N, C-alpha and C positions, 0 to 999 in steps of 0.2 A: 230535745227541741228539733222538730222537723224543719225541712227547707222552707215550707210554707209559713212557718211561724216566725221566721227571722225577718226583722225590718231591714231590708237590704241597704237603706240609707245609712245604717250604722257602719257598714263596711268602709265607706269613704272616711268617716270620722275615725274609725279604727286605725286606718293607715296613717292618719294625720296625728295619732296619739291624742285625740281630742275627747275621748270618752271618759266618764268617770269610772272608778274602780268597779262598780257593780255592773255597768254596761260592758266594760272590757272583759270581765269574767263571763258574762252572758255570751259574748261573741266567741271567746276562747273556747267555751264549752261546745258551742255550735260547730265551729270549725274543726273540732276533733272528730266530728262524725260526718262532715260534708265536704267531699272532694271538690265539688263544683264551686262552693264558696271560697275554699282555699285558693283555687285557681284564679277566682275573681279578685281576691285580695292581692295575689301576686301580680295581676295585671295592673291594679291601681297603684301598687307600690312601684312598678316599673314606670308608670305614667308620672308619679311623683318624682322619681329619680330623673326622668327626662326633663321635666320642667325645671328641676334644680340645676341643670346643665345649660339652660337658656342664658346667654350672655347678658349682663346688666344693661348693655347698650340697647337691647331690644325693648327695654321698659322705660327708657329715659323720657318719653313723651307720655308716660302713664298708660292706663288701660284704654282700649279702643272706645270710641264714642258709643254710649249705650251699654257698655260692658257691665257696669255696676247694676244697672236696671235689669239686664238679662240674668245676671246672677241671682238677684233678689227674687225675680219671678220664678226661677228654677227652684230655688230653695223653698219658696212659698208653696209650690206645687208638691214638692216632696213632703212638707209638713202636713199639707192638707190630705194627702193620700192616706186612707185608713183601711181600705179593703185589700187583703192579701190576694196574690194571684197564684195561678197554678204553677207558674215557672218564674224564676228570678227575672224581674223586669229589667231590660238592658238600660232603659232611660234612667233607672235609679243609679246604676253605675256611672252613667254619663253625668248625672247630677253630682255624684261624689267627685268626679274628675273636675266638674265645674267649680266645686268648692276649692279643690287643690289649685286650679288655675287662678281662682280669685285671690287665693293667698299669695301665689307668685306675683300676680299683678300688683297687689297691694305692696309687696316688697319692692317691686319695680318703681312704683310711685315714690316710695321713700328714697330709693337710690337716686332718682332723678332730682328730687328736692335737695338732697345732700350735695349734689354736684353744683347746685346754684347757691345754696346758703348753708354751708357746713357749720352749723351752730354747735351741735354736739353729736358725738358718735354713740349710738345706743349700744348696750352690751350685746355681744353675740350669744344667741341662744345655743345651748349645748344639750344634746340628748342625754337624759338621765339613764344610766345603765339599768337594765332590768335585773333585779336580784336573781342570782342563780345562773346568769349568762355565762357561757363558756366560750373561750376564744382560742384560736390556734393559727399558726402560720406554717406554710410549706412551700417547697420549690421542686421543680423537676421538668425536664424536657424544655428548658428555656422559659418556663412560666413560673409565676409566683402567685400564691394564694393566701389571702387573709380572711379567715372565717370567724363569724360570730353566731353562736347558737343560743337562741333565747327560749326559755321554757314557757310552755303554754299548758292548758289543761289536758294532760295526756299526749301531747305532741310538741313539736318544736318549730320555731321560725328561724330560718337560716339566711343570713346576709353574707355575701362573699364579694371581695374586691379582688379582681383577677388582672394580671398583666402578663404580657408575653405570649398570648395566644394568636394564632394566625387567623386572618380575616376569612370568613366563609366556613369556619369550622362549626359543625353541628355538634352540640355537646349537651350533656345532662349534669345537673347538680344532684349529687347523691349523698346520703347520710348512712353510715354503717354503724350498726350497733355492736355491743360487746360480743355477741354470738356470731358475728360475721355476716348478718343479714343486711342487705343493702336496700335503701328506700329512695325512690326517685322524688326529689323535691321540685323538679322543674326542668325544662329543656329550652334551648334557644340557639341562635346562630350568631357567632362572633361578627359584629359589624366592623367595617374599616376603621371607624373612629375608636372602637374598643381595642382593636388590634394595635393601633398606633399610640393610644393614650392610656389604655387600661379601661376596664369597665366594671360595673357592679350588677349583681343579680340577686334576687331573693326568691324564697319559696318555702313551702311548709312540708313537713314529713311527719307521718303518724308513728312516732316513736318517743317515749318519755325521755326527758332530758338526762335522767340517771343512767340510761342505757346507751347513750351516744358515745361512740368511740372516735370517729373520724368523719371528715367531710371530703369528698372527692369531686373532681371534674373529670368526666369520662366521655370519650367520643361515642357516637352511636354504634360504632363497630366494636365497642367494649374495651377500648384502650384507655387506661388511666393516665391522664396528662399530668395531673398534680393533685396532691392530697395534703391534708393538714390534720394532725391529732388534736383533739379538743378535750 
């Protein structure tokens, strides 16, 4: 599948685990051959993680006036779009983020109502582990790393939880295979908040799950800060 053939609105739903198995497989197969879309998925996952850190108090008054209508209009525009474009349309990614934001706002409304009338506490949704997922933990240089490597169609999706990194550190998330080859799954700069409280990062690497040996956090000058065998 070429970049032109993928409906980019699927990427937002993919990040939210809202696709059916056939659609998930379709996106997995496309991401295995498209670095641009893997980067876009990583951006959306980061946005999802960011919204997940918004304090409940921010949502006590519910969504902003007109927020539901704006979300509905955005989604309607996405559904009505039928002609592919030469390049991935950025508004599609924005629409996907709108879906994520809408979900966060909906959760905020629920939180606000519970503080007023706590009739019943709904069960907390837990993420179902992807079959074949491999995990590992490591420590070094004052930092700790918890890594989760999920299999995709010929590649892997990596989630890491990092603590003990210094603010301002520019680093890369790398995946090393059994032959010692290293694959960059993403890069970012440690924020003051992540340095103080720990942070999460996600990215994709074009290596089959069966060949993955370890996950590393490496500075841009090539120093391995912490690694985890998986």
